[in-house]
C-alpha positions as CSV (number, residue, x, y, z in Angstrom):
1,M,-0.3,1.1,14.7
2,T,0.8,5.1,14.5
3,D,-2.3,7.6,15.3
4,A,-1.2,9.9,12.1
5,I,-2.1,6.9,10.1
6,S,-5.6,6.6,11.9
7,Q,-6.2,10.2,11.4
8,Y,-5.2,10.3,7.8
9,I,-7.6,7.6,7.2
10,E,-10.5,9.0,9.0
11,A,-9.9,11.8,7.2
12,L,-10.6,10.6,4.0
13,D,-13.7,12.3,2.3
14,Q,-15.0,8.9,0.8
15,Q,-16.4,5.9,3.5
16,W,-15.3,3.3,0.6
17,Q,-11.9,4.6,0.6
18,Q,-11.5,4.5,4.2
19,E,-12.7,1.1,4.5
20,I,-10.0,0.3,2.1
21,C,-7.3,1.9,3.4
22,Q,-8.1,0.0,7.1
23,E,-8.1,-3.2,5.1
24,L,-4.4,-2.5,3.1
25,R,-3.2,-1.3,6.6
26,K,-4.3,-4.2,8.1
27,L,-2.8,-6.9,5.7
28,L,0.7,-4.8,5.7
29,H,0.7,-5.5,9.4
30,E,-0.5,-9.3,8.9
31,A,2.0,-9.7,6.0
32,D,4.8,-8.3,8.5
33,P,4.3,-7.8,12.2
34,D,7.5,-5.8,12.2
35,I,6.7,-3.1,9.3
36,T,6.2,0.9,10.8
37,E,4.2,3.4,9.7
38,T,5.0,7.4,9.3
39,I,3.6,9.9,7.2
40,K,5.7,11.7,4.6
41,W,4.9,13.8,1.3
42,H,1.3,13.6,2.8
43,A,0.5,10.0,2.9
44,P,1.1,6.7,4.9
45,F,4.5,4.8,4.6
46,F,5.3,1.8,5.6
47,D,8.9,1.2,5.7
48,H,11.1,-2.3,7.7
49,N,14.7,-1.6,7.0
50,G,13.9,1.3,4.3
51,Q,10.6,1.9,2.4
52,V,8.3,-0.8,1.4
53,C,5.0,0.8,0.3
54,S,2.9,4.1,0.8
55,M,-0.8,4.8,0.4
56,S,-3.1,7.5,-1.3
57,T,-6.3,8.0,-2.9
58,A,-7.3,9.6,-6.0
59,K,-10.9,10.0,-7.1
60,E,-11.5,6.8,-8.4
61,F,-9.2,4.3,-6.8
62,V,-7.0,4.1,-3.4
63,R,-3.1,3.6,-4.5
64,L,-0.7,1.1,-3.1
65,V,2.9,1.8,-4.3
66,F,5.7,-0.3,-3.6
67,M,8.7,1.5,-3.7
68,K,11.0,-1.1,-5.1
69,G,8.1,-3.0,-7.3
70,A,10.4,-3.5,-10.5
71,Q,12.4,-5.9,-8.6
72,L,8.6,-7.7,-7.6
73,P,7.7,-11.0,-9.1
74,P,5.6,-9.7,-12.0
75,S,1.7,-9.3,-10.9
76,R,-1.7,-8.9,-12.4
77,L,-2.7,-6.2,-10.1
78,F,0.1,-3.8,-10.9
79,A,-1.5,-0.7,-12.9
80,K,-0.6,-1.1,-16.8
81,D,-0.5,2.4,-16.8
82,S,2.7,3.0,-15.1
83,Q,5.9,4.8,-16.5
84,D,7.8,4.7,-13.6
85,K,11.0,2.6,-13.6
86,M,11.2,1.6,-10.0
87,L,7.5,1.8,-8.5
88,R,4.7,-0.2,-8.7
89,T,1.4,0.6,-8.5
90,I,-2.1,-1.4,-7.5
91,K,-5.0,0.7,-7.6
92,I,-8.1,-0.4,-5.9
93,E,-11.4,0.8,-7.2
94,Q,-15.0,1.2,-5.2
95,G,-16.6,-1.9,-4.6
96,Q,-13.5,-3.9,-5.9
97,M,-12.4,-6.8,-3.6
98,V,-9.2,-6.1,-1.9
99,P,-7.0,-9.1,-3.1
100,A,-5.6,-9.9,0.5
101,Q,-3.3,-13.0,-0.3
102,E,-1.9,-11.3,-3.1
103,I,-0.7,-8.2,-1.2
104,I,0.1,-10.1,1.2
105,G,2.5,-12.2,-0.8
106,L,3.9,-8.5,-2.6
107,V,4.3,-7.0,0.9
108,R,6.6,-10.2,1.9
109,E,8.3,-10.2,-1.4
110,A,9.2,-6.2,-0.6
111,V,10.5,-6.5,2.5
112,K,12.8,-8.9,1.7
113,L,14.5,-6.8,-1.0
114,N,15.2,-4.4,2.3
115,K,17.2,-7.2,4.2
């Protein structure tokens, strides 16, 4: 895990956003111990043989974006309002449980797409 991602999370204004980002980061590494982290376009990106996903925040939610999401199996977690042809987004709001096992499964599938 990189200091840059830790600093990004610590700098978030809302404690609940920090907690969700920390949980997502932990799940990403649990799903793929070889996943790497970097900051691109002012947000954390997670890579393994190419981009897997990114994480960012908005006022009302934390966003986990899968770069090749359209190639992943359908999931109830993907936001319905996305108009993007490639990306798929999961939005987690304050007080919402992080669906750990489903996210781990999606990350593992996303990593397979880069092989």
